[in-house]
Every structure is written in C-alpha cells, then in structure tokens.
KOLGU-536425 format. One record per residue: residue number from 1; residue in one letter; x, z, y of N, C-alpha, C in turn. Coordinates in steps of 0.2 Angstrom, whole numbers. Layout:
N
+-----+------+-------+-------+-------+-------+-------+-------+-------+-------+-------+
| pos | code |   n_X |   n_Z |   n_Y |  ca_X |  ca_Z |  ca_Y |   c_X |   c_Z |   c_Y |
+-----+------+-------+-------+-------+-------+-------+-------+-------+-------+-------+
| NUM |    a |     X |     Z |     Y |     X |     Z |     Y |     X |     Z |     Y |
...
+-----+------+-------+-------+-------+-------+-------+-------+-------+-------+-------+
***
This chain:
118
+-----+------+-------+-------+-------+-------+-------+-------+-------+-------+-------+
| pos | code |   n_X |   n_Z |   n_Y |  ca_X |  ca_Z |  ca_Y |   c_X |   c_Z |   c_Y |
+-----+------+-------+-------+-------+-------+-------+-------+-------+-------+-------+
|   1 |    m | -1195 |   251 |   894 | -1192 |   245 |   895 | -1194 |   239 |   890 |
|   2 |    i | -1195 |   233 |   892 | -1197 |   228 |   887 | -1191 |   225 |   884 |
|   3 |    d | -1191 |   225 |   877 | -1185 |   222 |   874 | -1185 |   214 |   875 |
|   4 |    r | -1180 |   212 |   876 | -1178 |   204 |   877 | -1173 |   202 |   873 |
|   5 |    p | -1174 |   201 |   867 | -1169 |   200 |   862 | -1166 |   192 |   863 |
|   6 |    f | -1171 |   188 |   865 | -1169 |   181 |   866 | -1163 |   181 |   871 |
|   7 |    w | -1164 |   185 |   877 | -1159 |   184 |   882 | -1153 |   188 |   881 |
|   8 |    r | -1154 |   194 |   877 | -1148 |   198 |   875 | -1144 |   193 |   870 |
|   9 |    q | -1147 |   190 |   866 | -1143 |   185 |   862 | -1139 |   179 |   865 |
|  10 |    r | -1143 |   177 |   870 | -1140 |   171 |   875 | -1134 |   174 |   878 |
|  11 |    i | -1134 |   180 |   881 | -1128 |   183 |   884 | -1123 |   184 |   879 |
|  12 |    e | -1124 |   187 |   873 | -1119 |   188 |   868 | -1116 |   181 |   866 |
|  13 |    d | -1120 |   176 |   865 | -1117 |   169 |   864 | -1113 |   167 |   869 |
|  14 |    a | -1114 |   168 |   876 | -1110 |   166 |   881 | -1103 |   169 |   881 |
|  15 |    w | -1103 |   176 |   879 | -1097 |   180 |   879 | -1092 |   177 |   874 |
|  16 |    r | -1095 |   174 |   869 | -1090 |   171 |   864 | -1086 |   165 |   867 |
|  17 |    d | -1088 |   162 |   872 | -1084 |   157 |   876 | -1081 |   159 |   882 |
|  18 |    v | -1084 |   164 |   886 | -1081 |   166 |   892 | -1082 |   174 |   893 |
|  19 |    p | -1077 |   177 |   896 | -1078 |   184 |   897 | -1083 |   187 |   902 |
|  20 |    i | -1085 |   182 |   906 | -1090 |   184 |   911 | -1096 |   180 |   911 |
|  21 |    a | -1102 |   183 |   911 | -1108 |   179 |   911 | -1112 |   180 |   917 |
|  22 |    w | -1116 |   176 |   920 | -1119 |   177 |   926 | -1127 |   176 |   925 |
|  23 |    l | -1131 |   181 |   926 | -1138 |   181 |   925 | -1141 |   181 |   932 |
|  24 |    c | -1144 |   175 |   933 | -1147 |   175 |   940 | -1155 |   173 |   939 |
|  25 |    g | -1158 |   174 |   945 | -1165 |   173 |   945 | -1168 |   176 |   951 |
|  26 |    m | -1174 |   175 |   952 | -1178 |   177 |   958 | -1178 |   185 |   958 |
|  27 |    r | -1179 |   188 |   964 | -1179 |   195 |   964 | -1185 |   198 |   960 |
|  28 |    r | -1184 |   203 |   956 | -1188 |   207 |   952 | -1191 |   203 |   946 |
|  29 |    c | -1187 |   198 |   944 | -1190 |   195 |   938 | -1188 |   197 |   931 |
|  30 |    g | -1184 |   203 |   931 | -1182 |   206 |   925 | -1175 |   205 |   923 |
|  31 |    k | -1170 |   204 |   928 | -1163 |   203 |   925 | -1160 |   210 |   923 |
|  32 |    t | -1162 |   215 |   926 | -1159 |   222 |   924 | -1161 |   224 |   917 |
|  33 |    t | -1167 |   222 |   915 | -1169 |   224 |   908 | -1164 |   221 |   903 |
|  34 |    p | -1162 |   215 |   902 | -1158 |   213 |   897 | -1150 |   216 |   898 |
|  35 |    a | -1149 |   217 |   905 | -1142 |   220 |   907 | -1142 |   227 |   904 |
|  36 |    r | -1147 |   231 |   904 | -1147 |   238 |   902 | -1148 |   238 |   894 |
|  37 |    s | -1151 |   233 |   891 | -1153 |   233 |   884 | -1147 |   234 |   880 |
|  38 |    f | -1141 |   233 |   882 | -1135 |   234 |   877 | -1134 |   241 |   876 |
|  39 |    g | -1137 |   245 |   880 | -1136 |   253 |   878 | -1131 |   256 |   883 |
|  40 |    p | -1132 |   262 |   884 | -1127 |   266 |   888 | -1120 |   267 |   885 |
|  41 |    e | -1121 |   267 |   878 | -1114 |   268 |   875 | -1110 |   262 |   875 |
|  42 |    r | -1113 |   256 |   877 | -1109 |   250 |   877 | -1108 |   247 |   885 |
|  43 |    v | -1112 |   250 |   889 | -1112 |   247 |   896 | -1111 |   252 |   901 |
|  44 |    t | -1106 |   250 |   906 | -1106 |   253 |   912 | -1110 |   249 |   918 |
|  45 |    f | -1114 |   252 |   921 | -1118 |   249 |   925 | -1116 |   250 |   933 |
|  46 |    v | -1114 |   246 |   937 | -1112 |   247 |   943 | -1117 |   244 |   948 |
|  47 |    n | -1121 |   247 |   952 | -1125 |   245 |   957 | -1122 |   243 |   964 |
|  48 |    c | -1120 |   237 |   965 | -1116 |   235 |   970 | -1120 |   236 |   977 |
|  49 |    d | -1126 |   237 |   977 | -1130 |   239 |   983 | -1128 |   245 |   986 |
|  50 |    l | -1125 |   250 |   982 | -1123 |   256 |   984 | -1116 |   256 |   987 |
|  51 |    p | -1116 |   260 |   993 | -1109 |   260 |   996 | -1103 |   263 |   991 |
|  52 |    s | -1105 |   267 |   987 | -1100 |   270 |   982 | -1097 |   265 |   977 |
|  53 |    a | -1101 |   260 |   976 | -1098 |   254 |   972 | -1092 |   252 |   974 |
|  54 |    e | -1092 |   251 |   981 | -1085 |   248 |   984 | -1079 |   253 |   982 |
|  55 |    d | -1081 |   259 |   983 | -1075 |   264 |   982 | -1073 |   264 |   974 |
|  56 |    m | -1078 |   264 |   970 | -1077 |   264 |   963 | -1072 |   258 |   961 |
|  57 |    v | -1073 |   252 |   964 | -1069 |   247 |   962 | -1063 |   245 |   967 |
|  58 |    r | -1062 |   250 |   972 | -1056 |   248 |   976 | -1050 |   246 |   973 |
|  59 |    d | -1048 |   249 |   968 | -1042 |   247 |   964 | -1045 |   245 |   957 |
|  60 |    p | -1046 |   238 |   956 | -1050 |   236 |   950 | -1046 |   238 |   944 |
|  61 |    q | -1040 |   238 |   944 | -1036 |   239 |   938 | -1037 |   247 |   935 |
|  62 |    v | -1037 |   251 |   940 | -1039 |   258 |   939 | -1046 |   259 |   936 |
|  63 |    f | -1050 |   255 |   940 | -1057 |   255 |   937 | -1058 |   253 |   930 |
|  64 |    f | -1056 |   247 |   928 | -1056 |   245 |   922 | -1052 |   249 |   916 |
|  65 |    c | -1046 |   252 |   918 | -1043 |   256 |   913 | -1047 |   263 |   912 |
|  66 |    n | -1050 |   265 |   917 | -1055 |   271 |   916 | -1061 |   270 |   913 |
|  67 |    c | -1063 |   263 |   912 | -1070 |   262 |   910 | -1070 |   263 |   902 |
|  68 |    a | -1074 |   266 |   900 | -1075 |   268 |   893 | -1079 |   264 |   889 |
|  69 |    t | -1083 |   259 |   892 | -1087 |   254 |   888 | -1084 |   247 |   888 |
|  70 |    p | -1086 |   243 |   883 | -1084 |   236 |   882 | -1087 |   232 |   887 |
|  71 |    i | -1093 |   234 |   890 | -1097 |   229 |   894 | -1098 |   233 |   901 |
|  72 |    v | -1096 |   229 |   907 | -1097 |   231 |   913 | -1103 |   226 |   917 |
|  73 |    v | -1108 |   229 |   919 | -1113 |   226 |   922 | -1112 |   227 |   930 |
|  74 |    f | -1112 |   222 |   934 | -1111 |   222 |   941 | -1118 |   219 |   944 |
|  75 |    d | -1122 |   224 |   946 | -1129 |   222 |   948 | -1128 |   221 |   956 |
|  76 |    e | -1130 |   215 |   958 | -1129 |   212 |   965 | -1122 |   212 |   967 |
|  77 |    v | -1118 |   209 |   962 | -1110 |   209 |   964 | -1108 |   205 |   970 |
|  78 |    h | -1113 |   201 |   973 | -1111 |   198 |   979 | -1110 |   203 |   985 |
|  79 |    q | -1113 |   209 |   984 | -1112 |   214 |   989 | -1105 |   217 |   990 |
|  80 |    l | -1101 |   216 |   985 | -1094 |   219 |   986 | -1090 |   215 |   991 |
|  81 |    r | -1086 |   218 |   994 | -1081 |   214 |   999 | -1077 |   209 |   996 |
|  82 |    d | -1074 |   210 |   990 | -1070 |   205 |   986 | -1072 |   205 |   979 |
|  83 |    p | -1078 |   202 |   977 | -1080 |   202 |   970 | -1075 |   198 |   966 |
|  84 |    a | -1073 |   193 |   969 | -1068 |   188 |   964 | -1062 |   192 |   961 |
|  85 |    r | -1059 |   196 |   966 | -1053 |   200 |   964 | -1055 |   205 |   958 |
|  86 |    v | -1061 |   208 |   959 | -1063 |   213 |   954 | -1064 |   209 |   948 |
|  87 |    l | -1067 |   204 |   948 | -1069 |   200 |   942 | -1063 |   197 |   938 |
|  88 |    k | -1058 |   195 |   942 | -1052 |   192 |   939 | -1049 |   198 |   935 |
|  89 |    v | -1048 |   204 |   938 | -1045 |   209 |   935 | -1048 |   211 |   928 |
|  90 |    g | -1055 |   211 |   929 | -1059 |   213 |   923 | -1059 |   208 |   917 |
|  91 |    a | -1058 |   202 |   919 | -1057 |   197 |   914 | -1050 |   195 |   911 |
|  92 |    a | -1045 |   199 |   913 | -1039 |   198 |   911 | -1038 |   199 |   904 |
|  93 |    p | -1034 |   195 |   901 | -1033 |   195 |   893 | -1030 |   201 |   891 |
|  94 |    e | -1026 |   205 |   895 | -1023 |   211 |   892 | -1028 |   216 |   890 |
|  95 |    d | -1034 |   216 |   894 | -1039 |   222 |   892 | -1046 |   218 |   893 |
|  96 |    p | -1047 |   214 |   889 | -1053 |   210 |   890 | -1060 |   214 |   890 |
|  97 |    r | -1064 |   213 |   895 | -1070 |   216 |   895 | -1076 |   211 |   895 |
|  98 |    h | -1082 |   212 |   893 | -1087 |   207 |   894 | -1090 |   209 |   901 |
|  99 |    g | -1091 |   205 |   905 | -1094 |   206 |   912 | -1101 |   203 |   912 |
| 100 |    l | -1105 |   206 |   915 | -1112 |   203 |   916 | -1114 |   204 |   923 |
| 101 |    l | -1114 |   199 |   927 | -1116 |   199 |   934 | -1123 |   197 |   935 |
| 102 |    h | -1126 |   201 |   939 | -1133 |   198 |   941 | -1135 |   199 |   948 |
| 103 |    g | -1139 |   195 |   950 | -1141 |   195 |   957 | -1147 |   189 |   957 |
| 104 |    g | -1149 |   188 |   964 | -1154 |   183 |   964 | -1151 |   176 |   964 |
| 105 |    g | -1155 |   171 |   964 | -1152 |   164 |   962 | -1149 |   161 |   968 |
| 106 |    d | -1150 |   164 |   975 | -1147 |   161 |   981 | -1140 |   164 |   983 |
| 107 |    e | -1138 |   169 |   980 | -1132 |   172 |   982 | -1126 |   168 |   979 |
| 108 |    e | -1120 |   168 |   983 | -1114 |   165 |   981 | -1109 |   171 |   981 |
| 109 |    v | -1104 |   171 |   976 | -1099 |   176 |   976 | -1093 |   173 |   979 |
| 110 |    p | -1091 |   176 |   985 | -1085 |   173 |   988 | -1079 |   173 |   984 |
| 111 |    g | -1076 |   167 |   984 | -1070 |   166 |   980 | -1072 |   163 |   973 |
| 112 |    c | -1078 |   162 |   972 | -1080 |   160 |   965 | -1084 |   153 |   966 |
| 113 |    p | -1082 |   148 |   962 | -1085 |   142 |   963 | -1093 |   142 |   962 |
| 114 |    h | -1097 |   139 |   967 | -1104 |   139 |   966 | -1106 |   132 |   963 |
| 115 |    r | -1110 |   133 |   957 | -1112 |   127 |   954 | -1118 |   124 |   958 |
| 116 |    p | -1118 |   118 |   960 | -1124 |   115 |   963 | -1130 |   114 |   959 |
| 117 |    e | -1135 |   115 |   961 | -1142 |   114 |   957 | -1142 |   107 |   954 |
| 118 |    a | -1144 |   106 |   948 | -1144 |    99 |   944 | -1150 |    95 |   947 |
+-----+------+-------+-------+-------+-------+-------+-------+-------+-------+-------+
***
C-alpha cells in the first residue's frame, strides 16, 4: 500500500469541521488507499458492493452501537438502499463517528444534496 499522508491529513482536517467526508474520484484512482491508511484498529470498512453490507446496516443504530472503531468507511455507499438514513444516524451528536464515504465521481447518494460541478 502506498502511503498518502497528504490525503490522510486532508481527511482529518475535514473531520474537524464535519463528521462525514466524501472522497470521490474516477474508478481505480486510489480512493481505497487513504481510506484504509487509518489502520484496522481505527477503521471499520464496509464494502457496500456486497449484499451483506445491506444486512449489516439494516438497523443503523445497532450497527453504530456495535461498531468498535471511531471511523467507518463506506466504500461505494451509493449502493445502499437508503444511504442517507445510515449516514444521518452515524453522524448523530450522541455517538459521533467520523465517516468516510467513497465512490466514483458520478454517483449521487439518494437523499443527500449533490454539489454541482464548479
């Protein structure tokens, strides 16, 4: 794995302002590397391409209560049926988690505002 300290720091900086950061880019451009670079002791990695991911987050409150790490990475979060609901629960101030979402640049998360290109 190639260390990407610049991107890791940018993500950490974003978390100072907001609980959830979105890392987007073209397919296979290296989004997973900085996501995994926080280490397994700090990160729960959820591959939303897998059918089991939907089962894992069926009850978001239970999922986050049972999550032992401070960071949850949702890879390809747009694949979930209701990603906005999962993210809302994960960002709740009672049990704050840092979320990192990543997917290609063209996906939109249903229920989340999409920022138009500048």
